[in-house]
PDBQT receptor file of N, H, CA, C and O in Angstrom, charges set to zero:
ATOM      1  N   MET A   1       0.841  -1.186   0.000  1.00  0.00    +0.000 N 
ATOM      2  CA  MET A   1       0.000   0.000   0.000  1.00  0.00    +0.000 C 
ATOM      3  C   MET A   1       0.884   1.247   0.000  1.00  0.00    +0.000 C 
ATOM      4  O   MET A   1       1.985   1.260   0.551  1.00  0.00    +0.000 OA
ATOM      5  N   LYS A   2       0.367   2.277  -0.630  1.00  0.00    +0.000 N 
ATOM      6  H   LYS A   2      -0.527   2.266  -1.078  1.00  0.00    +0.000 HD
ATOM      7  CA  LYS A   2       1.055   3.557  -0.687  1.00  0.00    +0.000 C 
ATOM      8  C   LYS A   2       0.209   4.604   0.021  1.00  0.00    +0.000 C 
ATOM      9  O   LYS A   2      -1.003   4.446   0.167  1.00  0.00    +0.000 OA
ATOM     10  N   LEU A   3       0.852   5.659   0.452  1.00  0.00    +0.000 N 
ATOM     11  H   LEU A   3       1.837   5.787   0.333  1.00  0.00    +0.000 HD
ATOM     12  CA  LEU A   3       0.139   6.792   1.034  1.00  0.00    +0.000 C 
ATOM     13  C   LEU A   3       0.107   7.917   0.017  1.00  0.00    +0.000 C 
ATOM     14  O   LEU A   3       1.079   8.150  -0.701  1.00  0.00    +0.000 OA
ATOM     15  N   SER A   4      -1.001   8.600  -0.034  1.00  0.00    +0.000 N 
ATOM     16  H   SER A   4      -1.791   8.411   0.549  1.00  0.00    +0.000 HD
ATOM     17  CA  SER A   4      -1.154   9.744  -0.918  1.00  0.00    +0.000 C 
ATOM     18  C   SER A   4      -1.602  10.932  -0.075  1.00  0.00    +0.000 C 
ATOM     19  O   SER A   4      -2.375  10.782   0.871  1.00  0.00    +0.000 OA
ATOM     20  N   ILE A   5      -1.110  12.106  -0.429  1.00  0.00    +0.000 N 
ATOM     21  H   ILE A   5      -0.482  12.228  -1.198  1.00  0.00    +0.000 HD
ATOM     22  CA  ILE A   5      -1.502  13.335   0.265  1.00  0.00    +0.000 C 
ATOM     23  C   ILE A   5      -2.189  14.235  -0.754  1.00  0.00    +0.000 C 
ATOM     24  O   ILE A   5      -1.584  14.641  -1.746  1.00  0.00    +0.000 OA
ATOM     25  N   ASP A   6      -3.453  14.542  -0.500  1.00  0.00    +0.000 N 
ATOM     26  H   ASP A   6      -3.944  14.212   0.306  1.00  0.00    +0.000 HD
ATOM     27  CA  ASP A   6      -4.230  15.349  -1.435  1.00  0.00    +0.000 C 
ATOM     28  C   ASP A   6      -3.770  16.807  -1.441  1.00  0.00    +0.000 C 
ATOM     29  O   ASP A   6      -3.118  17.280  -0.511  1.00  0.00    +0.000 OA
ATOM     30  N   ASP A   7      -4.131  17.497  -2.518  1.00  0.00    +0.000 N 
ATOM     31  H   ASP A   7      -4.661  17.113  -3.274  1.00  0.00    +0.000 HD
ATOM     32  CA  ASP A   7      -3.723  18.889  -2.707  1.00  0.00    +0.000 C 
ATOM     33  C   ASP A   7      -4.271  19.837  -1.648  1.00  0.00    +0.000 C 
ATOM     34  O   ASP A   7      -3.708  20.908  -1.423  1.00  0.00    +0.000 OA
ATOM     35  N   PHE A   8      -5.368  19.452  -0.996  1.00  0.00    +0.000 N 
ATOM     36  H   PHE A   8      -5.826  18.582  -1.179  1.00  0.00    +0.000 HD
ATOM     37  CA  PHE A   8      -5.950  20.357   0.000  1.00  0.00    +0.000 C 
ATOM     38  C   PHE A   8      -5.269  20.257   1.365  1.00  0.00    +0.000 C 
ATOM     39  O   PHE A   8      -5.746  20.834   2.342  1.00  0.00    +0.000 OA
ATOM     40  N   CYS A   9      -4.161  19.531   1.433  1.00  0.00    +0.000 N 
ATOM     41  H   CYS A   9      -3.773  19.062   0.640  1.00  0.00    +0.000 HD
ATOM     42  CA  CYS A   9      -3.342  19.480   2.651  1.00  0.00    +0.000 C 
ATOM     43  C   CYS A   9      -2.981  20.914   3.060  1.00  0.00    +0.000 C 
ATOM     44  O   CYS A   9      -2.582  21.722   2.221  1.00  0.00    +0.000 OA
ATOM     45  N   ILE A  10      -3.123  21.218   4.343  1.00  0.00    +0.000 N 
ATOM     46  H   ILE A  10      -3.448  20.562   5.025  1.00  0.00    +0.000 HD
ATOM     47  CA  ILE A  10      -2.834  22.579   4.828  1.00  0.00    +0.000 C 
ATOM     48  C   ILE A  10      -1.412  22.710   5.393  1.00  0.00    +0.000 C 
ATOM     49  O   ILE A  10      -1.039  23.764   5.909  1.00  0.00    +0.000 OA
ATOM     50  N   ARG A  11      -0.640  21.657   5.294  1.00  0.00    +0.000 N 
ATOM     51  H   ARG A  11      -0.943  20.801   4.875  1.00  0.00    +0.000 HD
ATOM     52  CA  ARG A  11       0.763  21.653   5.718  1.00  0.00    +0.000 C 
ATOM     53  C   ARG A  11       0.934  22.074   7.175  1.00  0.00    +0.000 C 
ATOM     54  O   ARG A  11       1.837  22.837   7.517  1.00  0.00    +0.000 OA
ATOM     55  N   CYS A  12       0.057  21.567   8.012  1.00  0.00    +0.000 N 
ATOM     56  H   CYS A  12      -0.677  20.947   7.734  1.00  0.00    +0.000 HD
ATOM     57  CA  CYS A  12       0.160  21.866   9.446  1.00  0.00    +0.000 C 
ATOM     58  C   CYS A  12       1.310  21.091  10.091  1.00  0.00    +0.000 C 
ATOM     59  O   CYS A  12       1.719  21.398  11.210  1.00  0.00    +0.000 OA
ATOM     60  N   GLN A  13       1.817  20.107   9.397  1.00  0.00    +0.000 N 
ATOM     61  H   GLN A  13       1.484  19.858   8.488  1.00  0.00    +0.000 HD
ATOM     62  CA  GLN A  13       2.964  19.290   9.807  1.00  0.00    +0.000 C 
ATOM     63  C   GLN A  13       2.677  18.350  10.970  1.00  0.00    +0.000 C 
ATOM     64  O   GLN A  13       3.611  17.824  11.576  1.00  0.00    +0.000 OA
ATOM     65  N   LEU A  14       1.421  18.130  11.291  1.00  0.00    +0.000 N 
ATOM     66  H   LEU A  14       0.662  18.558  10.799  1.00  0.00    +0.000 HD
ATOM     67  CA  LEU A  14       1.090  17.180  12.340  1.00  0.00    +0.000 C 
ATOM     68  C   LEU A  14       1.578  15.784  11.968  1.00  0.00    +0.000 C 
ATOM     69  O   LEU A  14       2.144  15.081  12.805  1.00  0.00    +0.000 OA
ATOM     70  N   CYS A  15       1.365  15.379  10.720  1.00  0.00    +0.000 N 
ATOM     71  H   CYS A  15       0.905  15.950  10.039  1.00  0.00    +0.000 HD
ATOM     72  CA  CYS A  15       1.796  14.043  10.294  1.00  0.00    +0.000 C 
ATOM     73  C   CYS A  15       3.315  13.904  10.390  1.00  0.00    +0.000 C 
ATOM     74  O   CYS A  15       3.822  12.869  10.823  1.00  0.00    +0.000 OA
ATOM     75  N   GLU A  16       4.024  14.930   9.995  1.00  0.00    +0.000 N 
ATOM     76  H   GLU A  16       3.612  15.771   9.644  1.00  0.00    +0.000 HD
ATOM     77  CA  GLU A  16       5.489  14.894  10.060  1.00  0.00    +0.000 C 
ATOM     78  C   GLU A  16       5.964  14.833  11.515  1.00  0.00    +0.000 C 
ATOM     79  O   GLU A  16       6.931  14.137  11.826  1.00  0.00    +0.000 OA
ATOM     80  N   THR A  17       5.296  15.552  12.390  1.00  0.00    +0.000 N 
ATOM     81  H   THR A  17       4.511  16.118  12.138  1.00  0.00    +0.000 HD
ATOM     82  CA  THR A  17       5.660  15.565  13.804  1.00  0.00    +0.000 C 
ATOM     83  C   THR A  17       5.388  14.224  14.470  1.00  0.00    +0.000 C 
ATOM     84  O   THR A  17       6.224  13.707  15.211  1.00  0.00    +0.000 OA
ATOM     85  N   LEU A  18       4.205  13.661  14.201  1.00  0.00    +0.000 N 
ATOM     86  H   LEU A  18       3.525  14.080  13.600  1.00  0.00    +0.000 HD
ATOM     87  CA  LEU A  18       3.819  12.406  14.848  1.00  0.00    +0.000 C 
ATOM     88  C   LEU A  18       4.411  11.167  14.184  1.00  0.00    +0.000 C 
ATOM     89  O   LEU A  18       4.658  10.160  14.847  1.00  0.00    +0.000 OA
ATOM     90  N   TYR A  19       4.639  11.244  12.872  1.00  0.00    +0.000 N 
ATOM     91  H   TYR A  19       4.438  12.063  12.333  1.00  0.00    +0.000 HD
ATOM     92  CA  TYR A  19       5.079  10.068  12.113  1.00  0.00    +0.000 C 
ATOM     93  C   TYR A  19       6.266  10.423  11.208  1.00  0.00    +0.000 C 
ATOM     94  O   TYR A  19       6.153  10.375   9.983  1.00  0.00    +0.000 OA
ATOM     95  N   PRO A  20       7.393  10.777  11.814  1.00  0.00    +0.000 N 
ATOM     96  CA  PRO A  20       8.547  11.235  11.029  1.00  0.00    +0.000 C 
ATOM     97  C   PRO A  20       9.149  10.163  10.121  1.00  0.00    +0.000 C 
ATOM     98  O   PRO A  20       9.888  10.489   9.193  1.00  0.00    +0.000 OA
ATOM     99  N   ASP A  21       8.846   8.903  10.373  1.00  0.00    +0.000 N 
ATOM    100  H   ASP A  21       8.246   8.638  11.128  1.00  0.00    +0.000 HD
ATOM    101  CA  ASP A  21       9.340   7.847   9.485  1.00  0.00    +0.000 C 
ATOM    102  C   ASP A  21       8.543   7.778   8.186  1.00  0.00    +0.000 C 
ATOM    103  O   ASP A  21       8.973   7.139   7.225  1.00  0.00    +0.000 OA
ATOM    104  N   LEU A  22       7.391   8.428   8.156  1.00  0.00    +0.000 N 
ATOM    105  H   LEU A  22       7.041   8.947   8.936  1.00  0.00    +0.000 HD
ATOM    106  CA  LEU A  22       6.522   8.361   6.978  1.00  0.00    +0.000 C 
ATOM    107  C   LEU A  22       6.441   9.665   6.186  1.00  0.00    +0.000 C 
ATOM    108  O   LEU A  22       6.213   9.636   4.976  1.00  0.00    +0.000 OA
ATOM    109  N   PHE A  23       6.624  10.810   6.854  1.00  0.00    +0.000 N 
ATOM    110  H   PHE A  23       6.809  10.833   7.836  1.00  0.00    +0.000 HD
ATOM    111  CA  PHE A  23       6.378  12.097   6.199  1.00  0.00    +0.000 C 
ATOM    112  C   PHE A  23       7.519  13.079   6.429  1.00  0.00    +0.000 C 
ATOM    113  O   PHE A  23       8.244  13.006   7.421  1.00  0.00    +0.000 OA
ATOM    114  N   ARG A  24       7.652  14.005   5.475  1.00  0.00    +0.000 N 
ATOM    115  H   ARG A  24       7.063  14.064   4.669  1.00  0.00    +0.000 HD
ATOM    116  CA  ARG A  24       8.623  15.093   5.614  1.00  0.00    +0.000 C 
ATOM    117  C   ARG A  24       8.074  16.320   4.890  1.00  0.00    +0.000 C 
ATOM    118  O   ARG A  24       7.287  16.203   3.950  1.00  0.00    +0.000 OA
ATOM    119  N   LEU A  25       8.497  17.480   5.337  1.00  0.00    +0.000 N 
ATOM    120  H   LEU A  25       9.136  17.575   6.100  1.00  0.00    +0.000 HD
ATOM    121  CA  LEU A  25       8.127  18.726   4.673  1.00  0.00    +0.000 C 
ATOM    122  C   LEU A  25       9.181  19.046   3.628  1.00  0.00    +0.000 C 
ATOM    123  O   LEU A  25      10.370  19.118   3.938  1.00  0.00    +0.000 OA
ATOM    124  N   ASP A  26       8.749  19.236   2.403  1.00  0.00    +0.000 N 
ATOM    125  H   ASP A  26       7.783  19.178   2.151  1.00  0.00    +0.000 HD
ATOM    126  CA  ASP A  26       9.622  19.711   1.328  1.00  0.00    +0.000 C 
ATOM    127  C   ASP A  26       9.534  21.234   1.376  1.00  0.00    +0.000 C 
ATOM    128  O   ASP A  26       8.615  21.829   0.813  1.00  0.00    +0.000 OA
ATOM    129  N   VAL A  27      10.483  21.852   2.044  1.00  0.00    +0.000 N 
ATOM    130  H   VAL A  27      11.230  21.369   2.502  1.00  0.00    +0.000 HD
ATOM    131  CA  VAL A  27      10.456  23.300   2.290  1.00  0.00    +0.000 C 
ATOM    132  C   VAL A  27      10.502  24.080   0.983  1.00  0.00    +0.000 C 
ATOM    133  O   VAL A  27       9.813  25.089   0.835  1.00  0.00    +0.000 OA
ATOM    134  N   GLU A  28      11.300  23.623   0.051  1.00  0.00    +0.000 N 
ATOM    135  H   GLU A  28      11.860  22.803   0.172  1.00  0.00    +0.000 HD
ATOM    136  CA  GLU A  28      11.461  24.332  -1.219  1.00  0.00    +0.000 C 
ATOM    137  C   GLU A  28      10.139  24.445  -1.983  1.00  0.00    +0.000 C 
ATOM    138  O   GLU A  28       9.842  25.482  -2.577  1.00  0.00    +0.000 OA
ATOM    139  N   ASN A  29       9.352  23.371  -1.960  1.00  0.00    +0.000 N 
ATOM    140  H   ASN A  29       9.593  22.529  -1.478  1.00  0.00    +0.000 HD
ATOM    141  CA  ASN A  29       8.084  23.356  -2.696  1.00  0.00    +0.000 C 
ATOM    142  C   ASN A  29       6.866  23.538  -1.797  1.00  0.00    +0.000 C 
ATOM    143  O   ASN A  29       5.735  23.553  -2.283  1.00  0.00    +0.000 OA
ATOM    144  N   ASP A  30       7.086  23.677  -0.492  1.00  0.00    +0.000 N 
ATOM    145  H   ASP A  30       8.005  23.665  -0.097  1.00  0.00    +0.000 HD
ATOM    146  CA  ASP A  30       6.033  23.885   0.499  1.00  0.00    +0.000 C 
ATOM    147  C   ASP A  30       4.937  22.822   0.412  1.00  0.00    +0.000 C 
ATOM    148  O   ASP A  30       3.748  23.133   0.350  1.00  0.00    +0.000 OA
ATOM    149  N   VAL A  31       5.375  21.549   0.408  1.00  0.00    +0.000 N 
ATOM    150  H   VAL A  31       6.341  21.297   0.459  1.00  0.00    +0.000 HD
ATOM    151  CA  VAL A  31       4.435  20.421   0.397  1.00  0.00    +0.000 C 
ATOM    152  C   VAL A  31       4.920  19.351   1.366  1.00  0.00    +0.000 C 
ATOM    153  O   VAL A  31       6.116  19.215   1.620  1.00  0.00    +0.000 OA
ATOM    154  N   ILE A  32       3.974  18.601   1.897  1.00  0.00    +0.000 N 
ATOM    155  H   ILE A  32       3.001  18.711   1.690  1.00  0.00    +0.000 HD
ATOM    156  CA  ILE A  32       4.308  17.432   2.705  1.00  0.00    +0.000 C 
ATOM    157  C   ILE A  32       4.494  16.266   1.747  1.00  0.00    +0.000 C 
ATOM    158  O   ILE A  32       3.679  16.054   0.849  1.00  0.00    +0.000 OA
ATOM    159  N   MET A  33       5.558  15.519   1.941  1.00  0.00    +0.000 N 
ATOM    160  H   MET A  33       6.220  15.691   2.671  1.00  0.00    +0.000 HD
ATOM    161  CA  MET A  33       5.876  14.377   1.082  1.00  0.00    +0.000 C 
ATOM    162  C   MET A  33       5.914  13.108   1.918  1.00  0.00    +0.000 C 
ATOM    163  O   MET A  33       6.171  13.152   3.121  1.00  0.00    +0.000 OA
ATOM    164  N   THR A  34       5.657  11.986   1.275  1.00  0.00    +0.000 N 
ATOM    165  H   THR A  34       5.447  11.951   0.298  1.00  0.00    +0.000 HD
ATOM    166  CA  THR A  34       5.847  10.710   1.952  1.00  0.00    +0.000 C 
ATOM    167  C   THR A  34       7.305  10.313   1.801  1.00  0.00    +0.000 C 
ATOM    168  O   THR A  34       7.932  10.618   0.787  1.00  0.00    +0.000 OA
ATOM    169  N   LYS A  35       7.839   9.644   2.790  1.00  0.00    +0.000 N 
ATOM    170  H   LYS A  35       7.329   9.396   3.614  1.00  0.00    +0.000 HD
ATOM    171  CA  LYS A  35       9.232   9.196   2.769  1.00  0.00    +0.000 C 
ATOM    172  C   LYS A  35       9.389   7.809   2.164  1.00  0.00    +0.000 C 
ATOM    173  O   LYS A  35      10.495   7.420   1.788  1.00  0.00    +0.000 OA
ATOM    174  N   VAL A  36       8.296   7.058   2.065  1.00  0.00    +0.000 N 
ATOM    175  H   VAL A  36       7.398   7.374   2.371  1.00  0.00    +0.000 HD
ATOM    176  CA  VAL A  36       8.370   5.679   1.583  1.00  0.00    +0.000 C 
ATOM    177  C   VAL A  36       7.462   5.506   0.375  1.00  0.00    +0.000 C 
ATOM    178  O   VAL A  36       6.364   6.060   0.333  1.00  0.00    +0.000 OA
ATOM    179  N   ALA A  37       7.923   4.732  -0.612  1.00  0.00    +0.000 N 
ATOM    180  H   ALA A  37       8.815   4.282  -0.578  1.00  0.00    +0.000 HD
ATOM    181  CA  ALA A  37       7.096   4.451  -1.784  1.00  0.00    +0.000 C 
ATOM    182  C   ALA A  37       5.948   3.525  -1.397  1.00  0.00    +0.000 C 
ATOM    183  O   ALA A  37       4.792   3.786  -1.727  1.00  0.00    +0.000 OA
ATOM    184  N   ASP A  38       6.270   2.456  -0.704  1.00  0.00    +0.000 N 
ATOM    185  H   ASP A  38       7.209   2.244  -0.435  1.00  0.00    +0.000 HD
ATOM    186  CA  ASP A  38       5.275   1.517  -0.187  1.00  0.00    +0.000 C 
ATOM    187  C   ASP A  38       5.439   1.444   1.322  1.00  0.00    +0.000 C 
ATOM    188  O   ASP A  38       6.559   1.356   1.827  1.00  0.00    +0.000 OA
ATOM    189  N   VAL A  39       4.334   1.480   2.036  1.00  0.00    +0.000 N 
ATOM    190  H   VAL A  39       3.425   1.552   1.627  1.00  0.00    +0.000 HD
ATOM    191  CA  VAL A  39       4.387   1.447   3.498  1.00  0.00    +0.000 C 
ATOM    192  C   VAL A  39       4.800   0.047   3.948  1.00  0.00    +0.000 C 
ATOM    193  O   VAL A  39       4.106  -0.927   3.657  1.00  0.00    +0.000 OA
ATOM    194  N   PRO A  40       5.925  -0.058   4.654  1.00  0.00    +0.000 N 
ATOM    195  CA  PRO A  40       6.339  -1.374   5.156  1.00  0.00    +0.000 C 
ATOM    196  C   PRO A  40       5.414  -1.835   6.284  1.00  0.00    +0.000 C 
ATOM    197  O   PRO A  40       4.778  -1.024   6.956  1.00  0.00    +0.000 OA
ATOM    198  N   GLU A  41       5.357  -3.122   6.471  1.00  0.00    +0.000 N 
ATOM    199  H   GLU A  41       5.874  -3.781   5.925  1.00  0.00    +0.000 HD
ATOM    200  CA  GLU A  41       4.459  -3.711   7.470  1.00  0.00    +0.000 C 
ATOM    201  C   GLU A  41       4.678  -3.106   8.856  1.00  0.00    +0.000 C 
ATOM    202  O   GLU A  41       3.717  -2.885   9.592  1.00  0.00    +0.000 OA
ATOM    203  N   ASN A  42       5.934  -2.838   9.217  1.00  0.00    +0.000 N 
ATOM    204  H   ASN A  42       6.715  -3.018   8.619  1.00  0.00    +0.000 HD
ATOM    205  CA  ASN A  42       6.215  -2.313  10.557  1.00  0.00    +0.000 C 
ATOM    206  C   ASN A  42       5.737  -0.869  10.756  1.00  0.00    +0.000 C 
ATOM    207  O   ASN A  42       5.704  -0.386  11.887  1.00  0.00    +0.000 OA
ATOM    208  N   LEU A  43       5.369  -0.177   9.677  1.00  0.00    +0.000 N 
ATOM    209  H   LEU A  43       5.396  -0.570   8.757  1.00  0.00    +0.000 HD
ATOM    210  CA  LEU A  43       4.852   1.194   9.792  1.00  0.00    +0.000 C 
ATOM    211  C   LEU A  43       3.371   1.297   9.432  1.00  0.00    +0.000 C 
ATOM    212  O   LEU A  43       2.821   2.396   9.364  1.00  0.00    +0.000 OA
ATOM    213  N   MET A  44       2.733   0.162   9.204  1.00  0.00    +0.000 N 
ATOM    214  H   MET A  44       3.179  -0.731   9.259  1.00  0.00    +0.000 HD
ATOM    215  CA  MET A  44       1.332   0.170   8.779  1.00  0.00    +0.000 C 
ATOM    216  C   MET A  44       0.413   0.783   9.840  1.00  0.00    +0.000 C 
ATOM    217  O   MET A  44      -0.499   1.533   9.491  1.00  0.00    +0.000 OA
ATOM    218  N   ASP A  45       0.625   0.489  11.103  1.00  0.00    +0.000 N 
ATOM    219  H   ASP A  45       1.366  -0.120  11.387  1.00  0.00    +0.000 HD
ATOM    220  CA  ASP A  45      -0.202   1.093  12.161  1.00  0.00    +0.000 C 
ATOM    221  C   ASP A  45      -0.019   2.603  12.195  1.00  0.00    +0.000 C 
ATOM    222  O   ASP A  45      -0.991   3.340  12.366  1.00  0.00    +0.000 OA
ATOM    223  N   ASP A  46       1.219   3.073  12.034  1.00  0.00    +0.000 N 
ATOM    224  H   ASP A  46       2.008   2.474  11.895  1.00  0.00    +0.000 HD
ATOM    225  CA  ASP A  46       1.468   4.518  11.991  1.00  0.00    +0.000 C 
ATOM    226  C   ASP A  46       0.755   5.148  10.799  1.00  0.00    +0.000 C 
ATOM    227  O   ASP A  46       0.189   6.234  10.921  1.00  0.00    +0.000 OA
ATOM    228  N   ALA A  47       0.777   4.486   9.662  1.00  0.00    +0.000 N 
ATOM    229  H   ALA A  47       1.237   3.604   9.563  1.00  0.00    +0.000 HD
ATOM    230  CA  ALA A  47       0.110   5.009   8.468  1.00  0.00    +0.000 C 
ATOM    231  C   ALA A  47      -1.395   5.125   8.704  1.00  0.00    +0.000 C 
ATOM    232  O   ALA A  47      -2.003   6.138   8.360  1.00  0.00    +0.000 OA
ATOM    233  N   LYS A  48      -1.987   4.102   9.284  1.00  0.00    +0.000 N 
ATOM    234  H   LYS A  48      -1.492   3.279   9.565  1.00  0.00    +0.000 HD
ATOM    235  CA  LYS A  48      -3.425   4.135   9.582  1.00  0.00    +0.000 C 
ATOM    236  C   LYS A  48      -3.755   5.251  10.567  1.00  0.00    +0.000 C 
ATOM    237  O   LYS A  48      -4.770   5.932  10.422  1.00  0.00    +0.000 OA
ATOM    238  N   ASN A  49      -2.905   5.435  11.559  1.00  0.00    +0.000 N 
ATOM    239  H   ASN A  49      -2.081   4.881  11.676  1.00  0.00    +0.000 HD
ATOM    240  CA  ASN A  49      -3.124   6.506  12.534  1.00  0.00    +0.000 C 
ATOM    241  C   ASN A  49      -2.949   7.878  11.898  1.00  0.00    +0.000 C 
ATOM    242  O   ASN A  49      -3.677   8.810  12.237  1.00  0.00    +0.000 OA
ATOM    243  N   ALA A  50      -2.004   8.014  10.991  1.00  0.00    +0.000 N 
ATOM    244  H   ALA A  50      -1.413   7.256  10.716  1.00  0.00    +0.000 HD
ATOM    245  CA  ALA A  50      -1.799   9.286  10.299  1.00  0.00    +0.000 C 
ATOM    246  C   ALA A  50      -3.042   9.671   9.505  1.00  0.00    +0.000 C 
ATOM    247  O   ALA A  50      -3.432  10.838   9.476  1.00  0.00    +0.000 OA
ATOM    248  N   ILE A  51      -3.655   8.691   8.866  1.00  0.00    +0.000 N 
ATOM    249  H   ILE A  51      -3.338   7.743   8.889  1.00  0.00    +0.000 HD
ATOM    250  CA  ILE A  51      -4.886   8.947   8.114  1.00  0.00    +0.000 C 
ATOM    251  C   ILE A  51      -5.967   9.459   9.057  1.00  0.00    +0.000 C 
ATOM    252  O   ILE A  51      -6.673  10.412   8.729  1.00  0.00    +0.000 OA
ATOM    253  N   LYS A  52      -6.100   8.842  10.211  1.00  0.00    +0.000 N 
ATOM    254  H   LYS A  52      -5.527   8.067  10.477  1.00  0.00    +0.000 HD
ATOM    255  CA  LYS A  52      -7.113   9.257  11.197  1.00  0.00    +0.000 C 
ATOM    256  C   LYS A  52      -6.791  10.617  11.809  1.00  0.00    +0.000 C 
ATOM    257  O   LYS A  52      -7.694  11.408  12.083  1.00  0.00    +0.000 OA
ATOM    258  N   ASP A  53      -5.507  10.887  12.022  1.00  0.00    +0.000 N 
ATOM    259  H   ASP A  53      -4.774  10.245  11.799  1.00  0.00    +0.000 HD
ATOM    260  CA  ASP A  53      -5.091  12.099  12.727  1.00  0.00    +0.000 C 
ATOM    261  C   ASP A  53      -5.044  13.348  11.852  1.00  0.00    +0.000 C 
ATOM    262  O   ASP A  53      -5.004  14.461  12.378  1.00  0.00    +0.000 OA
ATOM    263  N   CYS A  54      -5.047  13.192  10.548  1.00  0.00    +0.000 N 
ATOM    264  H   CYS A  54      -5.080  12.289  10.121  1.00  0.00    +0.000 HD
ATOM    265  CA  CYS A  54      -4.927  14.343   9.646  1.00  0.00    +0.000 C 
ATOM    266  C   CYS A  54      -6.073  15.325   9.889  1.00  0.00    +0.000 C 
ATOM    267  O   CYS A  54      -7.243  14.944   9.890  1.00  0.00    +0.000 OA
ATOM    268  N   ALA A  55      -5.722  16.582  10.092  1.00  0.00    +0.000 N 
ATOM    269  H   ALA A  55      -4.771  16.892  10.091  1.00  0.00    +0.000 HD
ATOM    270  CA  ALA A  55      -6.707  17.619  10.420  1.00  0.00    +0.000 C 
ATOM    271  C   ALA A  55      -7.734  17.842   9.313  1.00  0.00    +0.000 C 
ATOM    272  O   ALA A  55      -8.870  18.224   9.596  1.00  0.00    +0.000 OA
ATOM    273  N   VAL A  56      -7.355  17.611   8.071  1.00  0.00    +0.000 N 
ATOM    274  H   VAL A  56      -6.432  17.301   7.841  1.00  0.00    +0.000 HD
ATOM    275  CA  VAL A  56      -8.262  17.864   6.944  1.00  0.00    +0.000 C 
ATOM    276  C   VAL A  56      -8.504  16.609   6.102  1.00  0.00    +0.000 C 
ATOM    277  O   VAL A  56      -8.955  16.702   4.961  1.00  0.00    +0.000 OA
ATOM    278  N   THR A  57      -8.212  15.465   6.654  1.00  0.00    +0.000 N 
ATOM    279  H   THR A  57      -7.846  15.390   7.581  1.00  0.00    +0.000 HD
ATOM    280  CA  THR A  57      -8.360  14.160   5.977  1.00  0.00    +0.000 C 
ATOM    281  C   THR A  57      -7.744  14.148   4.574  1.00  0.00    +0.000 C 
ATOM    282  O   THR A  57      -8.353  13.672   3.615  1.00  0.00    +0.000 OA
ATOM    283  N   ALA A  58      -6.530  14.680   4.481  1.00  0.00    +0.000 N 
ATOM    284  H   ALA A  58      -6.036  15.066   5.259  1.00  0.00    +0.000 HD
ATOM    285  CA  ALA A  58      -5.839  14.748   3.192  1.00  0.00    +0.000 C 
ATOM    286  C   ALA A  58      -4.970  13.523   2.915  1.00  0.00    +0.000 C 
ATOM    287  O   ALA A  58      -4.465  13.366   1.803  1.00  0.00    +0.000 OA
ATOM    288  N   ILE A  59      -4.792  12.664   3.900  1.00  0.00    +0.000 N 
ATOM    289  H   ILE A  59      -5.202  12.791   4.803  1.00  0.00    +0.000 HD
ATOM    290  CA  ILE A  59      -3.944  11.478   3.733  1.00  0.00    +0.000 C 
ATOM    291  C   ILE A  59      -4.838  10.272   3.489  1.00  0.00    +0.000 C 
ATOM    292  O   ILE A  59      -5.855  10.091   4.159  1.00  0.00    +0.000 OA
ATOM    293  N   ARG A  60      -4.444   9.446   2.516  1.00  0.00    +0.000 N 
ATOM    294  H   ARG A  60      -3.618   9.593   1.972  1.00  0.00    +0.000 HD
ATOM    295  CA  ARG A  60      -5.217   8.237   2.223  1.00  0.00    +0.000 C 
ATOM    296  C   ARG A  60      -4.297   7.170   1.647  1.00  0.00    +0.000 C 
ATOM    297  O   ARG A  60      -3.188   7.452   1.194  1.00  0.00    +0.000 OA
ATOM    298  N   PHE A  61      -4.786   5.947   1.679  1.00  0.00    +0.000 N 
ATOM    299  H   PHE A  61      -5.687   5.717   2.048  1.00  0.00    +0.000 HD
ATOM    300  CA  PHE A  61      -4.075   4.845   1.044  1.00  0.00    +0.000 C 
ATOM    301  C   PHE A  61      -4.415   4.814  -0.439  1.00  0.00    +0.000 C 
ATOM    302  O   PHE A  61      -5.547   5.094  -0.834  1.00  0.00    +0.000 OA
ATOM    303  N   THR A  62      -3.428   4.471  -1.250  1.00  0.00    +0.000 N 
ATOM    304  H   THR A  62      -2.509   4.244  -0.929  1.00  0.00    +0.000 HD
ATOM    305  CA  THR A  62      -3.643   4.198  -2.670  1.00  0.00    +0.000 C 
ATOM    306  C   THR A  62      -2.926   2.901  -2.997  1.00  0.00    +0.000 C 
ATOM    307  O   THR A  62      -2.081   2.440  -2.230  1.00  0.00    +0.000 OA
ATOM    308  N   LYS A  63      -3.259   2.325  -4.117  1.00  0.00    +0.000 N 
ATOM    309  H   LYS A  63      -3.945   2.699  -4.740  1.00  0.00    +0.000 HD
ATOM    310  CA  LYS A  63      -2.614   1.068  -4.512  1.00  0.00    +0.000 C 
ATOM    311  C   LYS A  63      -1.426   1.312  -5.388  1.00  0.00    +0.000 C 
ATOM    312  O   LYS A  63      -0.766   0.364  -5.812  1.00  0.00    +0.000 OA
TER     313      LYS A  63
């Protein structure tokens, strides 16, 4: 599974703060990026929590 961040992300950086193994802020382009192409099994719970914790529900799983 992959994580996708929709364009309506407000870049509050909550996901990056709570789940630094999955997300990072690209300062140059002012966007939140995923750090992994495919979510490894050991980070799957963090990915699910990030989806729930997103302030604007901009994070989702994609195939």
